[in-house]
N, CA, C and O atoms as CSV, one atom per row, in Angstrom:
chain,resi,resn,atom,element,x,y,z
A,1,MET,N,N,5.534,-7.769,0.020
A,1,MET,CA,C,5.236,-7.891,1.578
A,1,MET,C,C,3.571,-7.994,1.606
A,1,MET,O,O,2.767,-7.374,0.910
A,2,LYS,N,N,3.345,-8.916,2.569
A,2,LYS,CA,C,1.829,-8.755,2.904
A,2,LYS,C,C,1.139,-7.658,3.766
A,2,LYS,O,O,1.548,-7.401,4.899
A,3,ILE,N,N,0.299,-7.151,3.318
A,3,ILE,CA,C,-0.297,-5.958,4.043
A,3,ILE,C,C,-0.317,-6.041,5.359
A,3,ILE,O,O,-0.121,-5.016,6.013
A,4,ASP,N,N,-0.531,-7.134,5.927
A,4,ASP,CA,C,-0.757,-7.175,7.501
A,4,ASP,C,C,0.291,-6.985,8.313
A,4,ASP,O,O,0.140,-6.967,9.534
A,5,ARG,N,N,1.713,-6.787,7.612
A,5,ARG,CA,C,2.877,-6.754,8.282
A,5,ARG,C,C,3.162,-5.474,8.901
A,5,ARG,O,O,4.223,-5.307,9.502
A,6,TYR,N,N,2.297,-4.566,8.799
A,6,TYR,CA,C,2.474,-2.970,8.948
A,6,TYR,C,C,2.899,-3.027,10.531
A,6,TYR,O,O,2.630,-3.950,11.300
A,7,SER,N,N,3.621,-1.832,10.842
A,7,SER,CA,C,4.102,-1.513,12.147
A,7,SER,C,C,3.075,-0.149,12.775
A,7,SER,O,O,2.916,0.004,13.986
A,8,ASN,N,N,2.587,0.556,11.978
A,8,ASN,CA,C,1.668,1.572,12.488
A,8,ASN,C,C,0.459,1.786,11.638
A,8,ASN,O,O,0.324,1.240,10.543
A,9,VAL,N,N,-0.407,2.586,12.164
A,9,VAL,CA,C,-1.423,3.240,11.177
A,9,VAL,C,C,-2.085,4.277,11.447
A,9,VAL,O,O,-2.264,4.440,12.654
A,10,SER,N,N,-2.602,5.192,10.648
A,10,SER,CA,C,-3.085,6.469,11.213
A,10,SER,C,C,-4.226,6.222,11.883
A,10,SER,O,O,-4.781,5.148,11.651
A,11,GLU,N,N,-4.752,7.033,12.733
A,11,GLU,CA,C,-6.116,7.237,13.745
A,11,GLU,C,C,-7.110,6.835,13.382
A,11,GLU,O,O,-7.871,6.225,14.133
A,12,LYS,N,N,-7.388,7.090,12.026
A,12,LYS,CA,C,-8.610,6.911,11.336
A,12,LYS,C,C,-8.438,6.743,10.035
A,12,LYS,O,O,-7.474,7.262,9.472
A,13,GLY,N,N,-9.185,6.127,9.486
A,13,GLY,CA,C,-9.501,5.813,7.895
A,13,GLY,C,C,-8.655,4.716,7.516
A,13,GLY,O,O,-8.378,4.581,6.325
A,14,VAL,N,N,-8.182,3.864,8.426
A,14,VAL,CA,C,-7.614,2.732,7.949
A,14,VAL,C,C,-8.253,1.345,8.852
A,14,VAL,O,O,-8.514,1.422,10.053
A,15,SER,N,N,-8.407,0.316,8.175
A,15,SER,CA,C,-8.813,-0.768,8.949
A,15,SER,C,C,-8.084,-2.148,8.478
A,15,SER,O,O,-7.766,-2.216,7.290
A,16,ILE,N,N,-7.801,-3.249,9.328
A,16,ILE,CA,C,-7.202,-4.301,8.910
A,16,ILE,C,C,-8.361,-5.365,8.860
A,16,ILE,O,O,-9.111,-5.290,9.834
A,17,SER,N,N,-8.648,-6.257,8.017
A,17,SER,CA,C,-9.503,-7.437,8.222
A,17,SER,C,C,-9.269,-8.450,7.209
A,17,SER,O,O,-8.520,-8.231,6.257
A,18,PHE,N,N,-10.021,-9.809,7.413
A,18,PHE,CA,C,-9.849,-10.959,6.590
A,18,PHE,C,C,-10.325,-10.442,5.170
A,18,PHE,O,O,-11.207,-9.599,5.004
A,19,LEU,N,N,-9.695,-10.998,4.293
A,19,LEU,CA,C,-10.048,-11.185,2.853
A,19,LEU,C,C,-11.168,-11.771,2.591
A,19,LEU,O,O,-11.952,-11.382,1.726
A,20,ASP,N,N,-11.361,-12.942,3.456
A,20,ASP,CA,C,-12.647,-13.928,3.371
A,20,ASP,C,C,-12.812,-14.224,4.813
A,20,ASP,O,O,-12.001,-15.008,5.306
A,21,PRO,N,N,-13.771,-13.698,5.594
A,21,PRO,CA,C,-14.183,-13.994,6.836
A,21,PRO,C,C,-14.520,-15.565,6.902
A,21,PRO,O,O,-14.084,-16.203,7.860
A,22,ALA,N,N,-15.157,-16.100,6.077
A,22,ALA,CA,C,-15.637,-17.304,5.904
A,22,ALA,C,C,-14.435,-18.141,5.866
A,22,ALA,O,O,-14.505,-19.234,6.428
A,23,ASN,N,N,-13.206,-17.754,5.218
A,23,ASN,CA,C,-11.957,-18.550,5.074
A,23,ASN,C,C,-10.796,-17.578,5.596
A,23,ASN,O,O,-10.338,-16.737,4.823
A,24,THR,N,N,-10.342,-17.688,6.846
A,24,THR,CA,C,-9.609,-16.733,7.211
A,24,THR,C,C,-7.866,-17.433,6.999
A,24,THR,O,O,-6.869,-16.836,7.406
A,25,PHE,N,N,-7.831,-18.630,6.369
A,25,PHE,CA,C,-6.403,-18.925,5.902
A,25,PHE,C,C,-5.984,-17.966,4.407
A,25,PHE,O,O,-4.831,-17.953,3.975
A,26,LYS,N,N,-6.881,-17.363,3.887
A,26,LYS,CA,C,-6.806,-16.738,2.671
A,26,LYS,C,C,-5.731,-15.194,2.941
A,26,LYS,O,O,-5.110,-14.660,2.022
A,27,GLY,N,N,-5.723,-14.652,4.537
A,27,GLY,CA,C,-5.068,-13.951,4.703
A,27,GLY,C,C,-5.909,-12.528,5.056
A,27,GLY,O,O,-7.137,-12.615,5.052
A,28,TRP,N,N,-5.371,-11.390,5.322
A,28,TRP,CA,C,-5.673,-10.078,5.416
A,28,TRP,C,C,-5.406,-9.119,4.453
A,28,TRP,O,O,-4.467,-9.150,3.658
A,29,LYS,N,N,-6.363,-8.161,4.560
A,29,LYS,CA,C,-6.393,-6.979,3.656
A,29,LYS,C,C,-6.412,-5.587,4.382
A,29,LYS,O,O,-6.692,-5.525,5.580
A,30,THR,N,N,-6.116,-4.485,3.650
A,30,THR,CA,C,-6.089,-3.396,4.788
A,30,THR,C,C,-6.948,-2.359,3.598
A,30,THR,O,O,-6.745,-2.376,2.384
A,31,THR,N,N,-7.790,-1.617,4.221
A,31,THR,CA,C,-8.964,-0.793,3.809
A,31,THR,C,C,-8.493,0.512,4.167
A,31,THR,O,O,-8.358,0.902,5.326
A,32,PHE,N,N,-8.214,1.260,2.995
A,32,PHE,CA,C,-8.149,2.855,3.334
A,32,PHE,C,C,-9.393,3.487,2.795
A,32,PHE,O,O,-9.836,3.404,1.650
A,33,SER,N,N,-9.897,4.159,3.862
A,33,SER,CA,C,-11.441,4.889,3.554
A,33,SER,C,C,-11.372,6.404,3.667
A,33,SER,O,O,-12.403,7.052,3.488
A,34,ASP,N,N,-10.241,7.002,3.947
A,34,ASP,CA,C,-10.446,8.500,3.952
A,34,ASP,C,C,-9.132,9.097,3.413
A,34,ASP,O,O,-8.109,8.565,3.846
A,35,ALA,N,N,-8.970,10.240,2.431
A,35,ALA,CA,C,-7.896,10.627,2.022
A,35,ALA,C,C,-7.041,11.168,3.228
A,35,ALA,O,O,-7.540,11.790,4.166
A,36,GLY,N,N,-5.408,10.803,3.084
A,36,GLY,CA,C,-4.655,11.167,4.107
A,36,GLY,C,C,-4.558,9.991,5.059
A,36,GLY,O,O,-3.716,10.042,5.956
A,37,SER,N,N,-5.187,9.152,4.963
A,37,SER,CA,C,-5.040,8.066,5.935
A,37,SER,C,C,-3.702,7.328,5.374
A,37,SER,O,O,-3.183,7.426,4.262
A,38,TRP,N,N,-3.274,6.484,6.616
A,38,TRP,CA,C,-1.653,5.970,5.910
A,38,TRP,C,C,-1.548,4.542,6.795
A,38,TRP,O,O,-2.337,4.383,7.727
A,39,LEU,N,N,-0.661,3.622,6.511
A,39,LEU,CA,C,-0.084,2.805,6.914
A,39,LEU,C,C,1.547,2.707,6.872
A,39,LEU,O,O,2.238,3.189,5.975
A,40,GLU,N,N,1.998,2.045,7.927
A,40,GLU,CA,C,3.572,2.301,7.982
A,40,GLU,C,C,4.136,0.866,7.996
A,40,GLU,O,O,3.561,0.019,8.680
A,41,TYR,N,N,5.094,0.585,7.367
A,41,TYR,CA,C,6.072,-0.554,7.322
A,41,TYR,C,C,7.398,-0.376,7.928
A,41,TYR,O,O,8.274,0.121,7.220
A,42,ASP,N,N,7.655,-0.691,9.065
A,42,ASP,CA,C,9.069,-0.280,9.811
A,42,ASP,C,C,10.190,-1.223,9.283
A,42,ASP,O,O,10.188,-2.446,9.141
A,43,ARG,N,N,11.163,-0.274,9.030
A,43,ARG,CA,C,12.266,-1.121,8.778
A,43,ARG,C,C,12.419,-1.984,7.191
A,43,ARG,O,O,12.997,-3.067,7.100
A,44,VAL,N,N,11.973,-1.480,6.368
A,44,VAL,CA,C,12.125,-2.246,5.026
A,44,VAL,C,C,13.274,-2.179,4.536
A,44,VAL,O,O,13.885,-1.118,4.411
A,45,ASP,N,N,13.767,-3.446,4.155
A,45,ASP,CA,C,15.151,-3.321,3.479
A,45,ASP,C,C,14.911,-3.219,1.941
A,45,ASP,O,O,14.234,-4.010,1.284
A,46,PHE,N,N,15.623,-2.037,1.432
A,46,PHE,CA,C,15.391,-1.909,0.044
A,46,PHE,C,C,16.849,-2.227,-0.647
A,46,PHE,O,O,17.155,-1.685,-1.709
A,47,GLY,N,N,17.655,-3.068,-0.026
A,47,GLY,CA,C,18.964,-3.501,-0.375
A,47,GLY,C,C,19.792,-2.245,-1.277
A,47,GLY,O,O,19.961,-1.144,-0.754
A,48,ARG,N,N,20.133,-2.451,-2.253
A,48,ARG,CA,C,21.363,-1.673,-3.289
A,48,ARG,C,C,20.163,-0.583,-4.144
A,48,ARG,O,O,20.580,0.244,-4.955
A,49,GLY,N,N,18.938,-0.695,-3.891
A,49,GLY,CA,C,18.152,0.337,-4.490
A,49,GLY,C,C,17.869,-0.161,-5.938
A,49,GLY,O,O,17.713,0.778,-6.718
A,50,ARG,N,N,17.787,-1.101,-6.364
A,50,ARG,CA,C,17.512,-1.568,-7.649
A,50,ARG,C,C,16.032,-1.711,-8.168
A,50,ARG,O,O,15.794,-1.629,-9.373
A,51,SER,N,N,15.151,-1.901,-7.339
A,51,SER,CA,C,13.943,-1.850,-7.711
A,51,SER,C,C,13.558,-0.766,-8.846
A,51,SER,O,O,13.956,0.394,-8.742
A,52,LYS,N,N,12.694,-1.235,-10.034
A,52,LYS,CA,C,12.365,-0.441,-10.922
A,52,LYS,C,C,11.057,-0.189,-10.758
A,52,LYS,O,O,10.660,0.947,-11.017
A,53,ARG,N,N,10.134,-1.189,-10.299
A,53,ARG,CA,C,8.460,-0.917,-10.399
A,53,ARG,C,C,8.162,-1.496,-9.220
A,53,ARG,O,O,8.950,-2.199,-8.588
A,54,MET,N,N,6.709,-1.150,-8.789
A,54,MET,CA,C,6.106,-1.677,-7.699
A,54,MET,C,C,4.785,-1.859,-8.236
A,54,MET,O,O,4.139,-1.134,-8.992
A,55,ILE,N,N,4.440,-3.217,-7.582
A,55,ILE,CA,C,3.052,-3.798,-7.815
A,55,ILE,C,C,2.325,-3.824,-6.737
A,55,ILE,O,O,2.869,-4.055,-5.657
A,56,LEU,N,N,1.017,-3.603,-6.819
A,56,LEU,CA,C,0.241,-3.597,-5.854
A,56,LEU,C,C,-1.035,-4.643,-6.220
A,56,LEU,O,O,-1.584,-4.474,-7.309
A,57,ASN,N,N,-1.486,-5.654,-5.386
A,57,ASN,CA,C,-2.518,-6.176,-5.636
A,57,ASN,C,C,-3.690,-5.560,-4.554
A,57,ASN,O,O,-3.647,-5.497,-3.325
A,58,ALA,N,N,-4.804,-5.112,-5.558
A,58,ALA,CA,C,-5.856,-4.426,-4.924
A,58,ALA,C,C,-7.226,-4.011,-5.505
A,58,ALA,O,O,-7.315,-4.306,-6.697
A,59,ARG,N,N,-8.234,-3.453,-5.029
A,59,ARG,CA,C,-9.328,-3.498,-5.516
A,59,ARG,C,C,-9.929,-1.970,-4.995
A,59,ARG,O,O,-9.437,-1.437,-4.000
A,60,SER,N,N,-10.964,-1.367,-5.716
A,60,SER,CA,C,-11.749,-0.558,-5.205
A,60,SER,C,C,-12.915,0.007,-6.030
A,60,SER,O,O,-12.906,0.373,-7.205
A,61,ALA,N,N,-13.809,-0.005,-5.240
A,61,ALA,CA,C,-15.279,0.236,-6.016
A,61,ALA,C,C,-15.138,1.639,-6.922
A,61,ALA,O,O,-15.237,1.709,-8.147
A,62,ASN,N,N,-14.904,2.635,-6.075
A,62,ASN,CA,C,-14.778,3.902,-6.606
A,62,ASN,C,C,-13.375,4.500,-7.302
A,62,ASN,O,O,-13.230,5.663,-7.681
A,63,GLY,N,N,-12.260,3.307,-7.391
A,63,GLY,CA,C,-10.999,3.982,-7.762
A,63,GLY,C,C,-10.350,4.859,-6.811
A,63,GLY,O,O,-10.899,5.589,-5.986
A,64,GLY,N,N,-9.191,4.711,-7.013
A,64,GLY,CA,C,-8.482,5.870,-6.155
A,64,GLY,C,C,-6.930,5.672,-6.233
A,64,GLY,O,O,-6.507,4.747,-6.926
A,65,THR,N,N,-6.242,6.313,-5.705
A,65,THR,CA,C,-4.597,6.444,-5.878
A,65,THR,C,C,-3.998,6.068,-4.336
A,65,THR,O,O,-4.533,6.439,-3.292
A,66,LEU,N,N,-2.869,5.316,-4.420
A,66,LEU,CA,C,-2.024,5.294,-3.341
A,66,LEU,C,C,-0.646,5.776,-3.465
A,66,LEU,O,O,0.060,5.383,-4.394
A,67,GLU,N,N,-0.213,6.617,-2.571
A,67,GLU,CA,C,1.148,7.065,-2.647
A,67,GLU,C,C,1.965,6.261,-1.836
A,67,GLU,O,O,1.463,5.960,-0.753
A,68,PHE,N,N,3.455,5.696,-2.148
A,68,PHE,CA,C,4.213,5.106,-1.260
A,68,PHE,C,C,5.504,6.013,-1.110
A,68,PHE,O,O,6.183,6.252,-2.109
A,69,ARG,N,N,5.871,6.556,0.228
A,69,ARG,CA,C,6.668,7.447,0.605
A,69,ARG,C,C,7.891,6.795,1.704
A,69,ARG,O,O,7.662,5.866,2.478
A,70,ALA,N,N,8.951,7.360,1.601
A,70,ALA,CA,C,9.945,6.905,2.292
A,70,ALA,C,C,10.105,7.677,3.516
A,70,ALA,O,O,10.261,8.886,3.344
A,71,ASN,N,N,10.100,7.195,4.862
A,71,ASN,CA,C,10.452,7.753,5.845
A,71,ASN,C,C,9.280,8.483,6.996
A,71,ASN,O,O,9.358,8.614,8.218
A,72,ARG,N,N,8.378,8.810,6.183
A,72,ARG,CA,C,7.475,9.831,6.848
A,72,ARG,C,C,6.096,10.064,5.784
A,72,ARG,O,O,6.126,9.921,4.562
A,73,VAL,N,N,5.076,10.403,6.491
A,73,VAL,CA,C,3.734,10.556,5.429
A,73,VAL,C,C,4.105,11.257,4.329
A,73,VAL,O,O,3.912,10.799,3.202
A,74,ASP,N,N,4.810,12.721,4.590
A,74,ASP,CA,C,5.123,13.444,3.492
A,74,ASP,C,C,6.608,13.439,2.919
A,74,ASP,O,O,7.251,14.349,2.395
A,75,GLY,N,N,6.942,12.120,3.191
A,75,GLY,CA,C,8.828,11.996,2.799
A,75,GLY,C,C,8.793,11.859,1.275
A,75,GLY,O,O,7.736,12.054,0.674
A,76,PRO,N,N,9.856,11.548,0.671
A,76,PRO,CA,C,10.200,11.348,-0.715
A,76,PRO,C,C,9.243,10.397,-1.249
A,76,PRO,O,O,9.139,9.275,-0.753
A,77,LEU,N,N,8.458,10.823,-2.343
A,77,LEU,CA,C,7.709,9.692,-3.379
A,77,LEU,C,C,8.179,8.641,-3.922
A,77,LEU,O,O,8.848,8.823,-4.939
A,78,ILE,N,N,8.021,7.480,-3.520
A,78,ILE,CA,C,8.846,6.210,-4.150
A,78,ILE,C,C,8.087,5.884,-5.397
A,78,ILE,O,O,8.718,5.573,-6.407
A,79,ALA,N,N,6.570,5.940,-5.404
A,79,ALA,CA,C,5.754,5.497,-6.187
A,79,ALA,C,C,4.379,5.939,-5.927
A,79,ALA,O,O,3.972,6.077,-4.774
A,80,SER,N,N,3.542,6.200,-7.108
A,80,SER,CA,C,2.088,6.436,-6.997
A,80,SER,C,C,1.391,5.296,-7.732
A,80,SER,O,O,1.837,4.783,-8.758
A,81,LEU,N,N,0.338,4.967,-7.165
A,81,LEU,CA,C,-0.291,3.849,-7.830
A,81,LEU,C,C,-1.861,4.050,-7.896
A,81,LEU,O,O,-2.482,4.109,-6.835
A,82,SER,N,N,-2.598,4.167,-9.248
A,82,SER,CA,C,-3.790,4.132,-9.217
A,82,SER,C,C,-4.559,2.778,-9.492
A,82,SER,O,O,-4.444,2.060,-10.485
A,83,VAL,N,N,-5.284,2.612,-8.506
A,83,VAL,CA,C,-6.326,1.437,-8.572
A,83,VAL,C,C,-7.343,1.973,-9.287
A,83,VAL,O,O,-7.702,3.113,-8.992
A,84,PRO,N,N,-8.014,1.249,-10.377
A,84,PRO,CA,C,-8.921,1.623,-11.165
A,84,PRO,C,C,-10.116,1.203,-10.507
A,84,PRO,O,O,-10.007,0.473,-9.522
A,85,SER,N,N,-11.286,1.573,-10.928
A,85,SER,CA,C,-12.723,1.290,-10.350
A,85,SER,C,C,-13.072,-0.097,-10.861
A,85,SER,O,O,-12.888,-0.426,-12.033
A,86,GLY,N,N,-13.621,-0.957,-9.860
A,86,GLY,CA,C,-14.360,-2.339,-10.193
A,86,GLY,C,C,-14.240,-3.094,-8.561
A,86,GLY,O,O,-13.695,-2.750,-7.513
A,87,GLN,N,N,-15.031,-4.247,-8.976
A,87,GLN,CA,C,-15.348,-5.039,-7.893
A,87,GLN,C,C,-14.309,-6.283,-7.751
A,87,GLN,O,O,-14.397,-6.956,-6.724
A,88,ALA,N,N,-13.409,-6.598,-8.646
A,88,ALA,CA,C,-12.510,-7.529,-8.624
A,88,ALA,C,C,-10.984,-7.083,-8.214
A,88,ALA,O,O,-10.468,-6.006,-8.514
A,89,TRP,N,N,-10.375,-8.140,-7.466
A,89,TRP,CA,C,-9.019,-7.892,-7.181
A,89,TRP,C,C,-8.206,-8.021,-8.457
A,89,TRP,O,O,-8.412,-8.828,-9.363
A,90,GLY,N,N,-7.144,-6.999,-8.381
A,90,GLY,CA,C,-6.121,-7.152,-9.835
A,90,GLY,C,C,-4.938,-6.487,-9.250
A,90,GLY,O,O,-4.964,-5.786,-8.239
A,91,SER,N,N,-3.766,-6.798,-10.058
A,91,SER,CA,C,-2.543,-6.062,-9.868
A,91,SER,C,C,-2.282,-4.858,-10.668
A,91,SER,O,O,-2.533,-4.834,-11.873
A,92,VAL,N,N,-1.782,-3.852,-10.031
A,92,VAL,CA,C,-1.410,-2.376,-10.854
A,92,VAL,C,C,-0.102,-2.247,-10.515
A,92,VAL,O,O,0.266,-2.647,-9.411
A,93,SER,N,N,0.833,-1.645,-11.447
A,93,SER,CA,C,1.863,-1.276,-11.177
A,93,SER,C,C,2.096,-0.058,-11.744
A,93,SER,O,O,1.276,0.507,-12.467
A,94,ALA,N,N,3.713,0.602,-11.312
A,94,ALA,CA,C,4.078,1.972,-11.466
A,94,ALA,C,C,5.371,2.036,-11.341
A,94,ALA,O,O,5.849,1.420,-10.389
A,95,PRO,N,N,6.185,2.696,-12.139
A,95,PRO,CA,C,7.853,2.639,-11.724
A,95,PRO,C,C,8.243,3.353,-10.670
A,95,PRO,O,O,7.695,4.398,-10.318
A,96,VAL,N,N,9.190,2.837,-10.121
A,96,VAL,CA,C,9.696,3.639,-8.852
A,96,VAL,C,C,10.138,4.934,-9.489
A,96,VAL,O,O,10.701,5.032,-10.579
A,97,LEU,N,N,9.778,6.011,-8.589
A,97,LEU,CA,C,10.276,7.650,-8.995
A,97,LEU,C,C,11.410,7.488,-8.225
A,97,LEU,O,O,12.357,7.510,-9.011
A,98,ALA,N,N,11.802,7.338,-7.105
A,98,ALA,CA,C,12.874,7.536,-6.043
A,98,ALA,C,C,13.620,6.388,-5.359
A,98,ALA,O,O,13.481,6.163,-4.157
A,99,LYS,N,N,14.365,5.713,-6.109
A,99,LYS,CA,C,14.884,4.609,-5.430
A,99,LYS,C,C,15.373,4.764,-3.964
A,99,LYS,O,O,15.899,5.847,-3.710
A,100,GLN,N,N,15.295,3.960,-3.073
A,100,GLN,CA,C,16.072,3.844,-2.101
A,100,GLN,C,C,16.737,2.812,-1.663
A,100,GLN,O,O,16.382,1.652,-1.874
A,101,LYS,N,N,17.713,3.130,-1.046
A,101,LYS,CA,C,18.887,2.125,-0.549
A,101,LYS,C,C,18.660,1.660,1.059
A,101,LYS,O,O,18.076,2.347,1.897
A,102,GLY,N,N,19.114,0.656,1.235
A,102,GLY,CA,C,19.095,0.347,2.784
A,102,GLY,C,C,17.887,0.109,3.347
A,102,GLY,O,O,16.932,-0.225,2.646
A,103,VAL,N,N,17.787,0.258,4.707
A,103,VAL,CA,C,16.590,0.055,5.652
A,103,VAL,C,C,16.071,1.381,5.622
A,103,VAL,O,O,16.776,2.368,5.834
A,104,GLN,N,N,14.780,1.431,5.346
A,104,GLN,CA,C,13.948,2.624,5.573
A,104,GLN,C,C,12.673,2.133,5.750
A,104,GLN,O,O,12.317,0.992,5.455
A,105,ASN,N,N,11.719,3.336,6.420
A,105,ASN,CA,C,10.342,2.868,6.750
A,105,ASN,C,C,9.561,3.363,5.417
A,105,ASN,O,O,9.905,4.273,4.662
A,106,LEU,N,N,8.603,2.661,5.339
A,106,LEU,CA,C,7.723,2.731,3.951
A,106,LEU,C,C,6.249,3.196,4.492
A,106,LEU,O,O,5.650,2.616,5.398
A,107,TYR,N,N,5.868,4.101,3.934
A,107,TYR,CA,C,4.400,4.438,4.138
A,107,TYR,C,C,3.958,4.371,3.131
A,107,TYR,O,O,4.588,4.624,2.104
A,108,VAL,N,N,2.383,3.901,3.184
A,108,VAL,CA,C,1.442,3.958,2.458
A,108,VAL,C,C,0.298,5.015,2.518
A,108,VAL,O,O,-0.461,5.048,3.487
A,109,VAL,N,N,0.185,5.867,1.482
A,109,VAL,CA,C,-0.858,6.974,1.780
A,109,VAL,C,C,-1.840,7.127,0.811
A,109,VAL,O,O,-1.579,7.102,-0.392
A,110,ALA,N,N,-2.951,7.285,1.263
A,110,ALA,CA,C,-4.214,7.324,0.350
A,110,ALA,C,C,-4.297,8.805,0.225
A,110,ALA,O,O,-4.121,9.679,1.074
A,111,LYS,N,N,-4.625,8.879,-1.107
A,111,LYS,CA,C,-4.854,10.322,-1.544
A,111,LYS,C,C,-6.190,10.451,-2.125
A,111,LYS,O,O,-6.493,11.474,-2.739
A,112,ASP,N,N,-6.995,9.497,-1.976
A,112,ASP,CA,C,-8.557,9.748,-2.101
A,112,ASP,C,C,-9.555,8.885,-1.132
A,112,ASP,O,O,-9.381,7.739,-0.717
A,113,ASN,N,N,-10.425,9.590,-0.943
A,113,ASN,CA,C,-11.558,8.684,-0.227
A,113,ASN,C,C,-11.728,7.614,-0.907
A,113,ASN,O,O,-11.834,7.631,-2.133
A,114,GLY,N,N,-11.779,6.426,-0.112
A,114,GLY,CA,C,-12.039,5.136,-0.669
A,114,GLY,C,C,-13.378,4.681,-0.809
A,114,GLY,O,O,-14.308,5.486,-0.843
A,115,PRO,N,N,-13.589,3.187,-0.910
A,115,PRO,CA,C,-12.619,2.280,-0.212
A,115,PRO,C,C,-11.633,1.973,-1.149
A,115,PRO,O,O,-11.950,1.892,-2.336
A,116,ILE,N,N,-10.274,1.756,-0.724
A,116,ILE,CA,C,-9.414,1.146,-1.420
A,116,ILE,C,C,-8.844,-0.005,-0.634
A,116,ILE,O,O,-8.262,0.200,0.431
A,117,GLU,N,N,-9.001,-1.220,-1.140
A,117,GLU,CA,C,-8.489,-2.554,-0.542
A,117,GLU,C,C,-7.209,-2.940,-1.180
A,117,GLU,O,O,-6.923,-2.917,-2.377
A,118,VAL,N,N,-6.438,-3.327,-0.090
A,118,VAL,CA,C,-4.985,-3.764,-0.467
A,118,VAL,C,C,-4.578,-5.199,0.153
A,118,VAL,O,O,-4.610,-5.515,1.342
A,119,ASP,N,N,-4.250,-5.861,-0.774
A,119,ASP,CA,C,-3.748,-7.436,-0.339
A,119,ASP,C,C,-2.335,-7.629,-0.053
A,119,ASP,O,O,-1.972,-8.118,1.017
A,120,TRP,N,N,-1.365,-7.197,-1.132
A,120,TRP,CA,C,0.081,-7.189,-0.718
A,120,TRP,C,C,0.590,-6.065,-1.744
A,120,TRP,O,O,-0.088,-5.469,-2.580
A,121,VAL,N,N,1.875,-5.938,-1.484
A,121,VAL,CA,C,2.784,-4.932,-2.180
A,121,VAL,C,C,4.006,-5.512,-2.590
A,121,VAL,O,O,4.459,-6.305,-1.765
A,122,GLN,N,N,4.734,-5.342,-3.710
A,122,GLN,CA,C,5.457,-5.974,-4.113
A,122,GLN,C,C,6.883,-4.976,-5.091
A,122,GLN,O,O,6.550,-4.393,-6.124
A,123,PHE,N,N,8.154,-4.918,-4.678
A,123,PHE,CA,C,8.864,-4.208,-5.417
A,123,PHE,C,C,9.923,-5.285,-6.339
A,123,PHE,O,O,10.508,-6.257,-5.861
A,124,GLN,N,N,9.985,-4.818,-7.779
A,124,GLN,CA,C,10.537,-5.625,-8.545
A,124,GLN,C,C,11.891,-4.793,-9.322
A,124,GLN,O,O,12.599,-5.391,-10.133
């Protein structure tokens, strides 16, 4: 999922911008700056619930954790991914803790003050 395909965001602590303002064709990123800030994907089709891992392409100068939850900000925890500190983009992964089936809303929730920048999210 491209991070810019979101449906809703918290009132503060989340911003959407270009990955590279000089080359807008590279796409978008989401930046989480406040603990508790969130982004929602509406109507994600989890199919038969066979995903075992979640992969995130992200970076964070200070490091931080993002939680992925079903249907609401405090819903069932699907996965928790820790983004290491650093300036380079990289993929991190974690096991899916609570498999979801069918169509659900997906919330990405920042557990730490950021910034945590996210390019894309993938289930495997």
